[in-house]
C-alpha positions in Angstrom: 107.0 85.8 91.5 105.4 88.9 88.8 101.6 87.6 89.8 102.0 87.4 93.3 104.8 90.9 93.3 103.4 92.8 90.7 99.7 91.7 89.0 98.4 90.6 92.6 98.7 94.2 94.2 97.2 96.3 91.4 93.7 93.9 91.0 94.1 94.1 94.6 94.3 97.8 94.8 91.8 98.2 92.1 88.8 96.2 93.6 89.7 98.1 97.3 89.4 101.9 95.8 86.0 102.2 96.4 86.5 101.5 100.0 89.4 103.4 99.6 87.8 106.6 98.8 85.5 106.5 101.7 87.8 106.2 104.1 88.5 108.9 106.7 92.0 108.6 106.4 92.8 106.6 103.3 96.7 104.8 102.8 97.7 102.3 100.7 101.3 100.8 101.5 103.3 98.4 99.2 106.1 96.1 100.6 108.4 96.2 98.5 112.4 94.8 98.4 115.7 96.6 98.7 116.5 93.8 96.0 114.2 96.2 94.0 116.0 99.4 94.5 118.2 100.8 91.3 121.5 99.3 91.1 121.2 96.8 93.9 123.4 93.8 93.9 120.6 91.2 93.9 120.8 87.8 92.4 117.3 86.7 92.1 116.3 88.2 88.7 112.3 87.6 88.9 112.1 89.1 92.6 113.9 92.0 91.8 112.5 92.7 88.6 108.8 92.3 90.2 110.2 94.3 92.8 111.3 97.0 90.9 108.2 96.7 88.8 106.5 97.3 91.9 108.1 100.6 92.9 106.8 101.9 89.3 102.8 101.4 89.9 103.4 103.1 93.4 105.0 106.3 91.8 102.2 105.8 89.0 99.2 105.8 91.4 100.2 107.8 93.9 100.3 110.4 91.3 97.1 109.5 90.0 95.4 109.7 93.5 97.0 112.4 94.9 94.5 114.7 94.2 92.2 112.4 96.4 94.7 112.7 99.1 95.3 109.2 99.1 98.9 107.8 100.8 100.5 105.4 98.8 103.9 104.1 99.7 106.5 101.5 99.4 108.3 99.9 102.3 112.1 98.4 100.8 112.9 96.1 103.5 116.1 94.1 103.6 116.3 90.9 105.5 113.5 91.0 108.1 114.3 89.3 111.0 111.7 86.5 111.2 112.7 82.8 112.4 112.8 81.7 108.7 115.2 84.4 107.7 117.4 84.3 110.8 117.6 80.8 110.4 118.9 80.9 107.0 121.3 83.7 107.6 122.5 81.5 110.4 123.3 78.9 108.1 124.9 81.1 105.3 121.7 80.1 102.6 121.1 83.9 102.7 122.9 86.8 101.5 123.1 90.2 103.5 124.8 89.4 106.8 121.9 90.8 108.6 118.4 91.6 109.5 116.2 94.2 110.5 114.0 93.5 113.9 110.6 92.7 112.5 109.6 95.2 115.6 111.4 98.2 113.7 109.2 96.9 110.0 105.9 97.5 112.4 107.1 100.6 113.8 107.1 102.2 110.1 103.7 100.8 109.2 102.4 102.0 112.5 104.1 105.8 111.7 102.5 106.1 108.3 99.4 104.6 109.2 99.1 107.3 111.9 99.8 110.6 109.9 97.3 112.5 108.4 96.0 112.8 104.8 98.2 116.3 104.4 101.5 113.9 104.2 103.0 112.1 101.9 105.5 109.3 102.6 106.7 108.4 98.8 109.1 105.3 100.0 111.1 104.5 102.4 114.2 101.8 102.2 115.1 99.7 105.5 118.5 97.7 105.4 119.9 96.5 108.5 122.6 98.5 109.5 125.5 96.3 108.7 123.6 94.6 106.1 123.8 95.5 102.0 122.2 98.7 100.9 123.2 101.0 104.2 
């Protein structure tokens, strides 16, 4: 969990930095989780810890790359309405009660990508209106 959610994103950004520096409108967008936010009542220790650590990476990386106008954003969604998540919610195998539509998450991504280099979107929390964390 730590390797996938925390170490791999660091290595990936390091490998992609030369290409990002050559881009007209470079953006780095990480997928965090509400469970990685301060005081979120999650029960998945490794996942929550890795997503919390990812937020720290994002904030540090943003400061490091700000002078180059490379945007670094983390999106912290709650349950996303994929078929698997909707099935788990229906079977009560997943807590949180509600899911956000996948199209809403995609709209947020489109918005971030459409902004100019002059704008900095630091972090977006995206809970379901009737879910945990709203």
